[in-house]
Steps between C-alpha positions, in 0.01 A plus 500: 500500500626844411498748790551871440542734797490875440501735800541863395600652837450490875758239600814579699821474298706322767230245597449146374137396458379139512208412274277195481189348348250411773237226518196723451402834352466791742137540604276777372559703817876514422596300810838344416464238774240326280774408249615204711855370496740474210386278215657169604312198361797269567530591870862621501428798730562325831676647803854601403415519128738699283479492122828402334515660156720209386219252579185674373304173503516512883371857536145610571339565163403852609839594653614720213756701697648175633539368146608820322619736773322793665387808313777762516374845399687751288594837652166645389310230694398306189536130420468318171530120496424241234497138619400170345396247766447136403321396821215755496200393295165656409303197628540203734668481843773746398246720321440866563143532371 
């Protein structure tokens, strides 16, 4: 799946931002706690879990920053990333719809 991230401004230049795909969509009242945990149909996210970017098949499907590194903004607070992830799918247990 192709993932394109475009953030125009608002991030701090010297910060690193993790990003993930969660189990559920955010509810209509914009309560982020309704998103559930990271998308992890294979159950890798147990206590002590750390994604190893050299073993992507053992990472949570939704742990994008673990697989590809955190978002690191430019000096103007913008970020532009283009990723192709083989484990995310449109449908099924690893699906995002």
